[in-house]
N, C-alpha and C positions, 0 to 999 in steps of 0.2 A: 839616616842613621838607628838603629833599633832601640827599645827603650831603656836594657841595663845598657847602652853602650849612654844615651844621653840621661841616669843615673847617678854612673861614675864622671861621668863629664859635672855635672850636675854640684857632690859633694867631690869634687878638684875646686872648683871657686869656690865654694862654703868653704870653704879650707882654709886656700888664699884669702879669702877675704876675711877674717881671723884670725889669720896668722897680723895683717896688719892690720888691724885692728887693736894687737895683742899686744906688736908699736911702739903702737898709737901711746895708750892705754898708762906700759912699762915707763917710754919718757915723761910721760908726762908726769907721776910718780916721782920721779927721779927728778925731774928737773920742780918739785913744791920742795922734794925733800931738800936739798941743794938754795933753793932757793933764787934758781936760776928759770924767774918767769917771765918768758918774752916770746916770739908771735906767731912761733910751734904750743907754746900750751896754749892756749888761746886757739889756734887751732884744730886743734884732740880735742877744748868747747868741742865745736863747732862740728865739730863730725858727730861724736856723739849725742850732739840735740839731736843731728840733722838722724842716726842711726834713729833718735828712740822714736822724732818725730813718722818716719816707718815703724817698728814697731805699732806706732799703735797706732797705725792705720790696716798694717797684714792683722790685727786684731794678737797684735804682742806674738805675731812670730814672723823671721822671714818670713824675706818674700824669695827666696832661693827654698825654704822650704816649703812656702804654697807649691806651686813651680814641684818639685819630687814628687807631691806626695800625688804625681800625678803618672809616676816609673812605679810606685812602689806600695801593698800596700801594708808592709812593718810599724810596726804599735812601736820599736826600738828609741830612743832616745836621740843616736848616731848615727839614723838609716840615712841620711843625709849628707851628713859632712865625719871627717876620719879625723874622731879623737876622744877614747874613752868611753863607754857609757856614762857613766859615773860624771866628767866634768859635763859631754853636752848635755844630760840632763839639770846639773845645777849650774850648766855656764851663766846664765842675766842671772840671780841672788850674786857667784863669787865676782864678776862683773859690775855688775852694780855695787853692791861693797872696796869694791879698789878705788871708784868712781867718786865713792860718795866721802873712804878714806881723803885722797887727792882735793878732794875740792873742803873738806876739814883741812888741811892741812895752808891748804893755797891762804885759806877765811886766817886760821892764824899766825899764819906770816904777812898775811900784811897788813892787822890790829898789830901786832905788833908794835 
């Protein structure tokens, strides 16, 4: 497999992982908005804790990004994933904000 093919494979896998986490986070948002506090919400929290720990270990880079760097010299934010540049660039702040909103709503639901 040549470097270009390896980068394409990484981009596909990275995009699929990103899509999976989108399903998780938007389910979590839905669950707290309708006050459906179930095991899937807690599994979502667990997945995001694992993701956060993984990012800490890899100095705030996705491990797939670290691997993709071996096959590209690009400085673009989306060199390793099939996302628009602006979304790849601001992915962490956007989704961290959504997660904080989920946590705030969940705390509100528990306290009311």
